[in-house]
PDB file of N, CA, C and O in Angstrom:
ATOM      1  N   SER A   1       6.767 -30.758   9.407  1.00  0.00           N
ATOM      2  CA  SER A   1       6.121 -31.749   8.594  1.00  0.00           C
ATOM      3  C   SER A   1       7.199 -32.729   8.080  1.00  0.00           C
ATOM      4  O   SER A   1       8.242 -32.296   7.592  1.00  0.00           O
ATOM      5  N   PRO A   2       6.950 -34.033   8.188  1.00  0.00           N
ATOM      6  CA  PRO A   2       7.924 -34.984   7.701  1.00  0.00           C
ATOM      7  C   PRO A   2       8.024 -34.996   6.161  1.00  0.00           C
ATOM      8  O   PRO A   2       9.065 -35.353   5.609  1.00  0.00           O
ATOM      9  N   ASP A   3       6.959 -34.611   5.488  1.00  0.00           N
ATOM     10  CA  ASP A   3       6.951 -34.599   4.003  1.00  0.00           C
ATOM     11  C   ASP A   3       7.218 -33.152   3.545  1.00  0.00           C
ATOM     12  O   ASP A   3       6.300 -32.341   3.425  1.00  0.00           O
ATOM     13  N   VAL A   4       8.522 -32.855   3.290  1.00  0.00           N
ATOM     14  CA  VAL A   4       8.915 -31.518   2.951  1.00  0.00           C
ATOM     15  C   VAL A   4       8.333 -31.034   1.656  1.00  0.00           C
ATOM     16  O   VAL A   4       7.935 -29.873   1.557  1.00  0.00           O
ATOM     17  N   ALA A   5       8.272 -31.877   0.669  1.00  0.00           N
ATOM     18  CA  ALA A   5       7.754 -31.484  -0.657  1.00  0.00           C
ATOM     19  C   ALA A   5       6.300 -31.043  -0.577  1.00  0.00           C
ATOM     20  O   ALA A   5       5.918 -30.057  -1.208  1.00  0.00           O
ATOM     21  N   THR A   6       5.496 -31.750   0.180  1.00  0.00           N
ATOM     22  CA  THR A   6       4.069 -31.358   0.344  1.00  0.00           C
ATOM     23  C   THR A   6       3.989 -30.099   1.154  1.00  0.00           C
ATOM     24  O   THR A   6       3.153 -29.246   0.857  1.00  0.00           O
ATOM     25  N   ALA A   7       4.793 -29.939   2.136  1.00  0.00           N
ATOM     26  CA  ALA A   7       4.760 -28.678   2.940  1.00  0.00           C
ATOM     27  C   ALA A   7       5.096 -27.466   2.121  1.00  0.00           C
ATOM     28  O   ALA A   7       4.462 -26.421   2.264  1.00  0.00           O
ATOM     29  N   VAL A   8       6.103 -27.589   1.249  1.00  0.00           N
ATOM     30  CA  VAL A   8       6.490 -26.484   0.390  1.00  0.00           C
ATOM     31  C   VAL A   8       5.393 -26.152  -0.595  1.00  0.00           C
ATOM     32  O   VAL A   8       5.087 -24.976  -0.795  1.00  0.00           O
ATOM     33  N   THR A   9       4.774 -27.182  -1.236  1.00  0.00           N
ATOM     34  CA  THR A   9       3.669 -26.984  -2.116  1.00  0.00           C
ATOM     35  C   THR A   9       2.513 -26.312  -1.478  1.00  0.00           C
ATOM     36  O   THR A   9       1.910 -25.423  -2.079  1.00  0.00           O
ATOM     37  N   ASN A  10       2.168 -26.705  -0.260  1.00  0.00           N
ATOM     38  CA  ASN A  10       1.065 -26.077   0.459  1.00  0.00           C
ATOM     39  C   ASN A  10       1.360 -24.642   0.786  1.00  0.00           C
ATOM     40  O   ASN A  10       0.492 -23.780   0.649  1.00  0.00           O
ATOM     41  N   ALA A  11       2.569 -24.371   1.215  1.00  0.00           N
ATOM     42  CA  ALA A  11       2.939 -22.972   1.541  1.00  0.00           C
ATOM     43  C   ALA A  11       2.908 -22.083   0.345  1.00  0.00           C
ATOM     44  O   ALA A  11       2.492 -20.928   0.446  1.00  0.00           O
ATOM     45  N   LYS A  12       3.338 -22.584  -0.801  1.00  0.00           N
ATOM     46  CA  LYS A  12       3.310 -21.778  -2.009  1.00  0.00           C
ATOM     47  C   LYS A  12       1.898 -21.561  -2.528  1.00  0.00           C
ATOM     48  O   LYS A  12       1.633 -20.565  -3.201  1.00  0.00           O
ATOM     49  N   SER A  13       0.990 -22.479  -2.224  1.00  0.00           N
ATOM     50  CA  SER A  13      -0.400 -22.328  -2.675  1.00  0.00           C
ATOM     51  C   SER A  13      -1.230 -21.454  -1.791  1.00  0.00           C
ATOM     52  O   SER A  13      -2.413 -21.256  -2.065  1.00  0.00           O
ATOM     53  N   GLY A  14      -0.654 -20.918  -0.732  1.00  0.00           N
ATOM     54  CA  GLY A  14      -1.343 -19.956   0.129  1.00  0.00           C
ATOM     55  C   GLY A  14      -1.926 -20.530   1.410  1.00  0.00           C
ATOM     56  O   GLY A  14      -2.781 -19.899   2.033  1.00  0.00           O
ATOM     57  N   GLN A  15      -1.481 -21.716   1.815  1.00  0.00           N
ATOM     58  CA  GLN A  15      -1.988 -22.261   3.055  1.00  0.00           C
ATOM     59  C   GLN A  15      -1.588 -21.392   4.231  1.00  0.00           C
ATOM     60  O   GLN A  15      -0.434 -20.978   4.347  1.00  0.00           O
ATOM     61  N   VAL A  16      -2.558 -21.116   5.113  1.00  0.00           N
ATOM     62  CA  VAL A  16      -2.330 -20.318   6.282  1.00  0.00           C
ATOM     63  C   VAL A  16      -2.274 -21.167   7.527  1.00  0.00           C
ATOM     64  O   VAL A  16      -3.176 -21.965   7.779  1.00  0.00           O
ATOM     65  N   ARG A  17      -1.245 -21.010   8.294  1.00  0.00           N
ATOM     66  CA  ARG A  17      -1.120 -21.700   9.567  1.00  0.00           C
ATOM     67  C   ARG A  17      -1.151 -20.725  10.711  1.00  0.00           C
ATOM     68  O   ARG A  17      -0.417 -19.737  10.722  1.00  0.00           O
ATOM     69  N   TYR A  18      -1.991 -21.000  11.664  1.00  0.00           N
ATOM     70  CA  TYR A  18      -2.043 -20.180  12.864  1.00  0.00           C
ATOM     71  C   TYR A  18      -2.314 -21.072  14.051  1.00  0.00           C
ATOM     72  O   TYR A  18      -2.875 -22.161  13.929  1.00  0.00           O
ATOM     73  N   ARG A  19      -1.898 -20.579  15.211  1.00  0.00           N
ATOM     74  CA  ARG A  19      -2.157 -21.344  16.440  1.00  0.00           C
ATOM     75  C   ARG A  19      -2.742 -20.376  17.475  1.00  0.00           C
ATOM     76  O   ARG A  19      -2.551 -19.162  17.399  1.00  0.00           O
ATOM     77  N   THR A  20      -3.440 -20.939  18.414  1.00  0.00           N
ATOM     78  CA  THR A  20      -4.035 -20.151  19.518  1.00  0.00           C
ATOM     79  C   THR A  20      -3.493 -20.647  20.862  1.00  0.00           C
ATOM     80  O   THR A  20      -3.123 -21.811  21.018  1.00  0.00           O
ATOM     81  N   ASP A  21      -3.463 -19.760  21.786  1.00  0.00           N
ATOM     82  CA  ASP A  21      -3.108 -20.186  23.128  1.00  0.00           C
ATOM     83  C   ASP A  21      -4.332 -20.210  24.021  1.00  0.00           C
ATOM     84  O   ASP A  21      -5.423 -19.871  23.562  1.00  0.00           O
ATOM     85  N   LYS A  22      -4.194 -20.595  25.262  1.00  0.00           N
ATOM     86  CA  LYS A  22      -5.384 -20.813  26.127  1.00  0.00           C
ATOM     87  C   LYS A  22      -6.084 -19.482  26.409  1.00  0.00           C
ATOM     88  O   LYS A  22      -7.243 -19.490  26.822  1.00  0.00           O
ATOM     89  N   GLY A  23      -5.445 -18.381  26.209  1.00  0.00           N
ATOM     90  CA  GLY A  23      -6.054 -17.057  26.435  1.00  0.00           C
ATOM     91  C   GLY A  23      -6.848 -16.576  25.243  1.00  0.00           C
ATOM     92  O   GLY A  23      -7.434 -15.494  25.275  1.00  0.00           O
ATOM     93  N   GLY A  24      -6.870 -17.404  24.152  1.00  0.00           N
ATOM     94  CA  GLY A  24      -7.610 -17.000  22.967  1.00  0.00           C
ATOM     95  C   GLY A  24      -6.857 -16.104  22.011  1.00  0.00           C
ATOM     96  O   GLY A  24      -7.452 -15.544  21.090  1.00  0.00           O
ATOM     97  N   ILE A  25      -5.564 -15.956  22.209  1.00  0.00           N
ATOM     98  CA  ILE A  25      -4.739 -15.156  21.345  1.00  0.00           C
ATOM     99  C   ILE A  25      -4.229 -15.949  20.167  1.00  0.00           C
ATOM    100  O   ILE A  25      -3.724 -17.059  20.340  1.00  0.00           O
ATOM    101  N   ILE A  26      -4.349 -15.417  18.999  1.00  0.00           N
ATOM    102  CA  ILE A  26      -3.951 -16.102  17.757  1.00  0.00           C
ATOM    103  C   ILE A  26      -2.570 -15.663  17.363  1.00  0.00           C
ATOM    104  O   ILE A  26      -2.300 -14.466  17.263  1.00  0.00           O
ATOM    105  N   HIS A  27      -1.682 -16.622  17.137  1.00  0.00           N
ATOM    106  CA  HIS A  27      -0.331 -16.332  16.721  1.00  0.00           C
ATOM    107  C   HIS A  27      -0.188 -16.793  15.257  1.00  0.00           C
ATOM    108  O   HIS A  27      -0.518 -17.933  14.927  1.00  0.00           O
ATOM    109  N   CYS A  28       0.298 -15.913  14.399  1.00  0.00           N
ATOM    110  CA  CYS A  28       0.396 -16.219  12.995  1.00  0.00           C
ATOM    111  C   CYS A  28       1.382 -15.299  12.321  1.00  0.00           C
ATOM    112  O   CYS A  28       1.455 -14.123  12.680  1.00  0.00           O
ATOM    113  N   THR A  29       2.136 -15.777  11.370  1.00  0.00           N
ATOM    114  CA  THR A  29       3.012 -14.970  10.562  1.00  0.00           C
ATOM    115  C   THR A  29       2.241 -14.446   9.382  1.00  0.00           C
ATOM    116  O   THR A  29       1.622 -15.231   8.664  1.00  0.00           O
ATOM    117  N   ILE A  30       2.253 -13.121   9.146  1.00  0.00           N
ATOM    118  CA  ILE A  30       1.586 -12.575   7.977  1.00  0.00           C
ATOM    119  C   ILE A  30       2.600 -11.993   6.982  1.00  0.00           C
ATOM    120  O   ILE A  30       2.208 -11.533   5.910  1.00  0.00           O
ATOM    121  N   GLY A  31       3.845 -12.006   7.305  1.00  0.00           N
ATOM    122  CA  GLY A  31       4.841 -11.507   6.386  1.00  0.00           C
ATOM    123  C   GLY A  31       6.176 -11.284   7.114  1.00  0.00           C
ATOM    124  O   GLY A  31       6.394 -11.667   8.263  1.00  0.00           O
ATOM    125  N   LYS A  32       7.033 -10.641   6.347  1.00  0.00           N
ATOM    126  CA  LYS A  32       8.383 -10.332   6.853  1.00  0.00           C
ATOM    127  C   LYS A  32       8.526  -8.799   6.946  1.00  0.00           C
ATOM    128  O   LYS A  32       7.759  -8.058   6.332  1.00  0.00           O
ATOM    129  N   SER A  33       9.500  -8.349   7.707  1.00  0.00           N
ATOM    130  CA  SER A  33       9.691  -6.909   7.839  1.00  0.00           C
ATOM    131  C   SER A  33      10.120  -6.263   6.458  1.00  0.00           C
ATOM    132  O   SER A  33      10.029  -5.050   6.272  1.00  0.00           O
ATOM    133  N   SER A  34      10.565  -7.094   5.556  1.00  0.00           N
ATOM    134  CA  SER A  34      10.930  -6.570   4.206  1.00  0.00           C
ATOM    135  C   SER A  34       9.765  -6.335   3.302  1.00  0.00           C
ATOM    136  O   SER A  34       9.908  -5.679   2.270  1.00  0.00           O
ATOM    137  N   PHE A  35       8.552  -6.875   3.671  1.00  0.00           N
ATOM    138  CA  PHE A  35       7.336  -6.696   2.878  1.00  0.00           C
ATOM    139  C   PHE A  35       6.904  -5.236   2.967  1.00  0.00           C
ATOM    140  O   PHE A  35       7.119  -4.563   3.975  1.00  0.00           O
ATOM    141  N   ASP A  36       6.280  -4.761   1.869  1.00  0.00           N
ATOM    142  CA  ASP A  36       5.726  -3.403   1.922  1.00  0.00           C
ATOM    143  C   ASP A  36       4.361  -3.424   2.598  1.00  0.00           C
ATOM    144  O   ASP A  36       3.800  -4.492   2.842  1.00  0.00           O
ATOM    145  N   ILE A  37       3.841  -2.269   2.892  1.00  0.00           N
ATOM    146  CA  ILE A  37       2.590  -2.159   3.655  1.00  0.00           C
ATOM    147  C   ILE A  37       1.395  -2.819   2.928  1.00  0.00           C
ATOM    148  O   ILE A  37       0.532  -3.431   3.559  1.00  0.00           O
ATOM    149  N   SER A  38       1.368  -2.683   1.619  1.00  0.00           N
ATOM    150  CA  SER A  38       0.241  -3.289   0.893  1.00  0.00           C
ATOM    151  C   SER A  38       0.234  -4.796   0.980  1.00  0.00           C
ATOM    152  O   SER A  38      -0.833  -5.405   1.066  1.00  0.00           O
ATOM    153  N   GLN A  39       1.419  -5.421   0.958  1.00  0.00           N
ATOM    154  CA  GLN A  39       1.524  -6.880   1.042  1.00  0.00           C
ATOM    155  C   GLN A  39       1.096  -7.316   2.457  1.00  0.00           C
ATOM    156  O   GLN A  39       0.350  -8.286   2.594  1.00  0.00           O
ATOM    157  N   LEU A  40       1.547  -6.627   3.495  1.00  0.00           N
ATOM    158  CA  LEU A  40       1.152  -6.972   4.877  1.00  0.00           C
ATOM    159  C   LEU A  40      -0.355  -6.833   5.068  1.00  0.00           C
ATOM    160  O   LEU A  40      -1.005  -7.698   5.656  1.00  0.00           O
ATOM    161  N   ARG A  41      -0.900  -5.722   4.557  1.00  0.00           N
ATOM    162  CA  ARG A  41      -2.345  -5.454   4.663  1.00  0.00           C
ATOM    163  C   ARG A  41      -3.172  -6.558   3.991  1.00  0.00           C
ATOM    164  O   ARG A  41      -4.154  -7.048   4.548  1.00  0.00           O
ATOM    165  N   GLU A  42      -2.748  -6.930   2.786  1.00  0.00           N
ATOM    166  CA  GLU A  42      -3.444  -7.967   2.050  1.00  0.00           C
ATOM    167  C   GLU A  42      -3.427  -9.297   2.827  1.00  0.00           C
ATOM    168  O   GLU A  42      -4.443  -9.983   2.936  1.00  0.00           O
ATOM    169  N   ASN A  43      -2.230  -9.641   3.370  1.00  0.00           N
ATOM    170  CA  ASN A  43      -2.124 -10.904   4.106  1.00  0.00           C
ATOM    171  C   ASN A  43      -2.959 -10.862   5.426  1.00  0.00           C
ATOM    172  O   ASN A  43      -3.561 -11.861   5.817  1.00  0.00           O
ATOM    173  N   LEU A  44      -2.976  -9.678   6.099  1.00  0.00           N
ATOM    174  CA  LEU A  44      -3.782  -9.576   7.327  1.00  0.00           C
ATOM    175  C   LEU A  44      -5.240  -9.671   6.994  1.00  0.00           C
ATOM    176  O   LEU A  44      -5.964 -10.343   7.728  1.00  0.00           O
ATOM    177  N   GLU A  45      -5.737  -9.044   5.934  1.00  0.00           N
ATOM    178  CA  GLU A  45      -7.144  -9.092   5.572  1.00  0.00           C
ATOM    179  C   GLU A  45      -7.540 -10.521   5.193  1.00  0.00           C
ATOM    180  O   GLU A  45      -8.641 -10.968   5.513  1.00  0.00           O
ATOM    181  N   PHE A  46      -6.660 -11.221   4.526  1.00  0.00           N
ATOM    182  CA  PHE A  46      -6.948 -12.629   4.149  1.00  0.00           C
ATOM    183  C   PHE A  46      -7.036 -13.510   5.413  1.00  0.00           C
ATOM    184  O   PHE A  46      -7.925 -14.353   5.534  1.00  0.00           O
ATOM    185  N   LEU A  47      -6.098 -13.296   6.344  1.00  0.00           N
ATOM    186  CA  LEU A  47      -6.140 -14.068   7.593  1.00  0.00           C
ATOM    187  C   LEU A  47      -7.419 -13.783   8.388  1.00  0.00           C
ATOM    188  O   LEU A  47      -8.035 -14.713   8.910  1.00  0.00           O
ATOM    189  N   LEU A  48      -7.817 -12.545   8.484  1.00  0.00           N
ATOM    190  CA  LEU A  48      -9.015 -12.176   9.224  1.00  0.00           C
ATOM    191  C   LEU A  48     -10.287 -12.725   8.557  1.00  0.00           C
ATOM    192  O   LEU A  48     -11.213 -13.166   9.237  1.00  0.00           O
ATOM    193  N   ALA A  49     -10.316 -12.691   7.239  1.00  0.00           N
ATOM    194  CA  ALA A  49     -11.446 -13.262   6.526  1.00  0.00           C
ATOM    195  C   ALA A  49     -11.529 -14.779   6.750  1.00  0.00           C
ATOM    196  O   ALA A  49     -12.624 -15.327   6.882  1.00  0.00           O
ATOM    197  N   ASP A  50     -10.388 -15.449   6.792  1.00  0.00           N
ATOM    198  CA  ASP A  50     -10.324 -16.887   7.012  1.00  0.00           C
ATOM    199  C   ASP A  50     -10.780 -17.206   8.453  1.00  0.00           C
ATOM    200  O   ASP A  50     -11.493 -18.185   8.669  1.00  0.00           O
ATOM    201  N   LEU A  51     -10.381 -16.404   9.408  1.00  0.00           N
ATOM    202  CA  LEU A  51     -10.782 -16.588  10.772  1.00  0.00           C
ATOM    203  C   LEU A  51     -12.310 -16.412  10.949  1.00  0.00           C
ATOM    204  O   LEU A  51     -12.952 -17.186  11.659  1.00  0.00           O
ATOM    205  N   LYS A  52     -12.850 -15.428  10.320  1.00  0.00           N
ATOM    206  CA  LYS A  52     -14.297 -15.184  10.384  1.00  0.00           C
ATOM    207  C   LYS A  52     -15.082 -16.322   9.743  1.00  0.00           C
ATOM    208  O   LYS A  52     -16.148 -16.708  10.223  1.00  0.00           O
ATOM    209  N   LYS A  53     -14.535 -16.852   8.650  1.00  0.00           N
ATOM    210  CA  LYS A  53     -15.142 -18.019   8.014  1.00  0.00           C
ATOM    211  C   LYS A  53     -15.173 -19.282   8.885  1.00  0.00           C
ATOM    212  O   LYS A  53     -16.092 -20.097   8.812  1.00  0.00           O
ATOM    213  N   ALA A  54     -14.127 -19.404   9.710  1.00  0.00           N
ATOM    214  CA  ALA A  54     -13.998 -20.567  10.586  1.00  0.00           C
ATOM    215  C   ALA A  54     -14.751 -20.395  11.926  1.00  0.00           C
ATOM    216  O   ALA A  54     -14.757 -21.301  12.760  1.00  0.00           O
ATOM    217  N   LYS A  55     -15.383 -19.224  12.119  1.00  0.00           N
ATOM    218  CA  LYS A  55     -16.135 -18.985  13.373  1.00  0.00           C
ATOM    219  C   LYS A  55     -17.262 -19.967  13.500  1.00  0.00           C
ATOM    220  O   LYS A  55     -18.050 -20.138  12.571  1.00  0.00           O
ATOM    221  N   PRO A  56     -17.351 -20.631  14.663  1.00  0.00           N
ATOM    222  CA  PRO A  56     -18.450 -21.559  14.882  1.00  0.00           C
ATOM    223  C   PRO A  56     -19.767 -20.838  14.936  1.00  0.00           C
ATOM    224  O   PRO A  56     -19.843 -19.723  15.452  1.00  0.00           O
ATOM    225  N   ALA A  57     -20.819 -21.457  14.407  1.00  0.00           N
ATOM    226  CA  ALA A  57     -22.144 -20.842  14.385  1.00  0.00           C
ATOM    227  C   ALA A  57     -22.661 -20.642  15.797  1.00  0.00           C
ATOM    228  O   ALA A  57     -23.462 -19.734  16.022  1.00  0.00           O
ATOM    229  N   SER A  58     -22.244 -21.437  16.739  1.00  0.00           N
ATOM    230  CA  SER A  58     -22.692 -21.340  18.117  1.00  0.00           C
ATOM    231  C   SER A  58     -22.015 -20.248  18.911  1.00  0.00           C
ATOM    232  O   SER A  58     -22.403 -19.947  20.040  1.00  0.00           O
ATOM    233  N   SER A  59     -20.968 -19.638  18.291  1.00  0.00           N
ATOM    234  CA  SER A  59     -20.188 -18.566  18.964  1.00  0.00           C
ATOM    235  C   SER A  59     -21.040 -17.317  19.064  1.00  0.00           C
ATOM    236  O   SER A  59     -21.637 -16.867  18.086  1.00  0.00           O
ATOM    237  N   LYS A  60     -21.086 -16.755  20.300  1.00  0.00           N
ATOM    238  CA  LYS A  60     -21.890 -15.546  20.483  1.00  0.00           C
ATOM    239  C   LYS A  60     -20.936 -14.422  20.891  1.00  0.00           C
ATOM    240  O   LYS A  60     -19.816 -14.678  21.331  1.00  0.00           O
ATOM    241  N   GLY A  61     -21.379 -13.210  20.746  1.00  0.00           N
ATOM    242  CA  GLY A  61     -20.547 -12.044  21.148  1.00  0.00           C
ATOM    243  C   GLY A  61     -19.585 -11.635  20.102  1.00  0.00           C
ATOM    244  O   GLY A  61     -19.664 -12.110  18.969  1.00  0.00           O
ATOM    245  N   VAL A  62     -18.686 -10.780  20.432  1.00  0.00           N
ATOM    246  CA  VAL A  62     -17.657 -10.248  19.534  1.00  0.00           C
ATOM    247  C   VAL A  62     -16.617 -11.313  19.310  1.00  0.00           C
ATOM    248  O   VAL A  62     -16.036 -11.814  20.273  1.00  0.00           O
ATOM    249  N   TYR A  63     -16.363 -11.678  18.066  1.00  0.00           N
ATOM    250  CA  TYR A  63     -15.404 -12.755  17.754  1.00  0.00           C
ATOM    251  C   TYR A  63     -13.971 -12.251  17.763  1.00  0.00           C
ATOM    252  O   TYR A  63     -13.087 -12.907  18.314  1.00  0.00           O
ATOM    253  N   LEU A  64     -13.731 -11.092  17.158  1.00  0.00           N
ATOM    254  CA  LEU A  64     -12.418 -10.482  17.139  1.00  0.00           C
ATOM    255  C   LEU A  64     -12.487  -9.199  17.935  1.00  0.00           C
ATOM    256  O   LEU A  64     -13.027  -8.201  17.458  1.00  0.00           O
ATOM    257  N   LYS A  65     -11.943  -9.210  19.150  1.00  0.00           N
ATOM    258  CA  LYS A  65     -12.037  -8.020  20.040  1.00  0.00           C
ATOM    259  C   LYS A  65     -10.972  -7.010  19.728  1.00  0.00           C
ATOM    260  O   LYS A  65     -11.252  -5.812  19.747  1.00  0.00           O
ATOM    261  N   LYS A  66      -9.739  -7.443  19.436  1.00  0.00           N
ATOM    262  CA  LYS A  66      -8.649  -6.525  19.291  1.00  0.00           C
ATOM    263  C   LYS A  66      -7.585  -7.155  18.337  1.00  0.00           C
ATOM    264  O   LYS A  66      -7.365  -8.366  18.331  1.00  0.00           O
ATOM    265  N   ILE A  67      -6.958  -6.292  17.559  1.00  0.00           N
ATOM    266  CA  ILE A  67      -5.925  -6.791  16.646  1.00  0.00           C
ATOM    267  C   ILE A  67      -4.672  -6.005  16.903  1.00  0.00           C
ATOM    268  O   ILE A  67      -4.696  -4.774  16.913  1.00  0.00           O
ATOM    269  N   SER A  68      -3.555  -6.713  17.114  1.00  0.00           N
ATOM    270  CA  SER A  68      -2.246  -6.111  17.299  1.00  0.00           C
ATOM    271  C   SER A  68      -1.244  -6.831  16.415  1.00  0.00           C
ATOM    272  O   SER A  68      -1.347  -8.038  16.196  1.00  0.00           O
ATOM    273  N   LEU A  69      -0.306  -6.105  15.927  1.00  0.00           N
ATOM    274  CA  LEU A  69       0.771  -6.671  15.083  1.00  0.00           C
ATOM    275  C   LEU A  69       2.126  -6.392  15.788  1.00  0.00           C
ATOM    276  O   LEU A  69       2.306  -5.358  16.431  1.00  0.00           O
ATOM    277  N   SER A  70       3.050  -7.332  15.648  1.00  0.00           N
ATOM    278  CA  SER A  70       4.368  -7.114  16.210  1.00  0.00           C
ATOM    279  C   SER A  70       5.396  -7.928  15.398  1.00  0.00           C
ATOM    280  O   SER A  70       5.042  -8.856  14.671  1.00  0.00           O
ATOM    281  N   THR A  71       6.643  -7.562  15.543  1.00  0.00           N
ATOM    282  CA  THR A  71       7.713  -8.411  15.052  1.00  0.00           C
ATOM    283  C   THR A  71       7.836  -9.559  16.023  1.00  0.00           C
ATOM    284  O   THR A  71       7.117  -9.587  17.022  1.00  0.00           O
ATOM    285  N   THR A  72       8.705 -10.496  15.775  1.00  0.00           N
ATOM    286  CA  THR A  72       8.823 -11.686  16.611  1.00  0.00           C
ATOM    287  C   THR A  72       9.046 -11.329  18.084  1.00  0.00           C
ATOM    288  O   THR A  72       8.364 -11.873  18.952  1.00  0.00           O
ATOM    289  N   MET A  73       9.969 -10.445  18.376  1.00  0.00           N
ATOM    290  CA  MET A  73      10.255 -10.124  19.782  1.00  0.00           C
ATOM    291  C   MET A  73       9.932  -8.634  20.074  1.00  0.00           C
ATOM    292  O   MET A  73      10.349  -8.110  21.107  1.00  0.00           O
ATOM    293  N   GLY A  74       9.207  -7.966  19.186  1.00  0.00           N
ATOM    294  CA  GLY A  74       8.909  -6.575  19.385  1.00  0.00           C
ATOM    295  C   GLY A  74       7.563  -6.326  20.141  1.00  0.00           C
ATOM    296  O   GLY A  74       6.768  -7.228  20.404  1.00  0.00           O
ATOM    297  N   ALA A  75       7.396  -5.061  20.451  1.00  0.00           N
ATOM    298  CA  ALA A  75       6.153  -4.666  21.111  1.00  0.00           C
ATOM    299  C   ALA A  75       4.988  -4.657  20.085  1.00  0.00           C
ATOM    300  O   ALA A  75       5.200  -4.415  18.897  1.00  0.00           O
ATOM    301  N   GLY A  76       3.800  -4.918  20.557  1.00  0.00           N
ATOM    302  CA  GLY A  76       2.620  -4.918  19.688  1.00  0.00           C
ATOM    303  C   GLY A  76       2.139  -3.531  19.379  1.00  0.00           C
ATOM    304  O   GLY A  76       2.265  -2.614  20.191  1.00  0.00           O
ATOM    305  N   VAL A  77       1.567  -3.379  18.157  1.00  0.00           N
ATOM    306  CA  VAL A  77       0.962  -2.130  17.714  1.00  0.00           C
ATOM    307  C   VAL A  77      -0.459  -2.430  17.397  1.00  0.00           C
ATOM    308  O   VAL A  77      -0.753  -3.358  16.645  1.00  0.00           O
ATOM    309  N   ALA A  78      -1.382  -1.631  17.979  1.00  0.00           N
ATOM    310  CA  ALA A  78      -2.800  -1.823  17.749  1.00  0.00           C
ATOM    311  C   ALA A  78      -3.216  -1.497  16.324  1.00  0.00           C
ATOM    312  O   ALA A  78      -2.684  -0.568  15.716  1.00  0.00           O
ATOM    313  N   VAL A  79      -4.149  -2.245  15.799  1.00  0.00           N
ATOM    314  CA  VAL A  79      -4.615  -2.041  14.441  1.00  0.00           C
ATOM    315  C   VAL A  79      -6.077  -1.588  14.529  1.00  0.00           C
ATOM    316  O   VAL A  79      -6.880  -2.206  15.228  1.00  0.00           O
ATOM    317  N   ASP A  80      -6.414  -0.515  13.824  1.00  0.00           N
ATOM    318  CA  ASP A  80      -7.788   0.000  13.785  1.00  0.00           C
ATOM    319  C   ASP A  80      -8.574  -0.917  12.854  1.00  0.00           C
ATOM    320  O   ASP A  80      -8.324  -0.932  11.649  1.00  0.00           O
ATOM    321  N   GLN A  81      -9.524  -1.682  13.397  1.00  0.00           N
ATOM    322  CA  GLN A  81     -10.309  -2.635  12.613  1.00  0.00           C
ATOM    323  C   GLN A  81     -11.172  -1.948  11.580  1.00  0.00           C
ATOM    324  O   GLN A  81     -11.474  -2.545  10.546  1.00  0.00           O
ATOM    325  N   SER A  82     -11.578  -0.721  11.821  1.00  0.00           N
ATOM    326  CA  SER A  82     -12.457  -0.039  10.839  1.00  0.00           C
ATOM    327  C   SER A  82     -11.665   0.313   9.583  1.00  0.00           C
ATOM    328  O   SER A  82     -12.271   0.617   8.556  1.00  0.00           O
ATOM    329  N   SER A  83     -10.338   0.283   9.626  1.00  0.00           N
ATOM    330  CA  SER A  83      -9.552   0.603   8.453  1.00  0.00           C
ATOM    331  C   SER A  83      -9.339  -0.568   7.520  1.00  0.00           C
ATOM    332  O   SER A  83      -8.769  -0.423   6.438  1.00  0.00           O
ATOM    333  N   LEU A  84      -9.808  -1.747   7.954  1.00  0.00           N
ATOM    334  CA  LEU A  84      -9.577  -2.983   7.199  1.00  0.00           C
ATOM    335  C   LEU A  84     -10.825  -3.308   6.343  1.00  0.00           C
ATOM    336  O   LEU A  84     -11.949  -2.987   6.729  1.00  0.00           O
ATOM    337  N   ASP A  85     -10.615  -3.921   5.225  1.00  0.00           N
ATOM    338  CA  ASP A  85     -11.708  -4.377   4.321  1.00  0.00           C
ATOM    339  C   ASP A  85     -12.049  -5.812   4.593  1.00  0.00           C
ATOM    340  O   ASP A  85     -11.713  -6.693   3.802  1.00  0.00           O
ATOM    341  N   ILE A  86     -12.729  -6.071   5.730  1.00  0.00           N
ATOM    342  CA  ILE A  86     -13.044  -7.454   6.070  1.00  0.00           C
ATOM    343  C   ILE A  86     -14.568  -7.515   6.334  1.00  0.00           C
ATOM    344  O   ILE A  86     -15.099  -8.581   6.644  1.00  0.00           O
TER     345      ILE A  86
END
């Protein structure tokens, strides 16, 4: 962002940025490896709630098929969706 002050203000206020690729995979940062489990869980649940809210009304079928978490260059770990409060 060319306006650094606005970008910092938005980030501190909880703005979520995510991107998708052509395969429908969502890439997003939900925390750092130094965060404890409760912080990561809270951030993940907020992201998933935001994604469900953004779901188009015309979308049919299962919207979120699978959830995996990984570090930047690490292997993905599957997340049990039934364990989340979304």
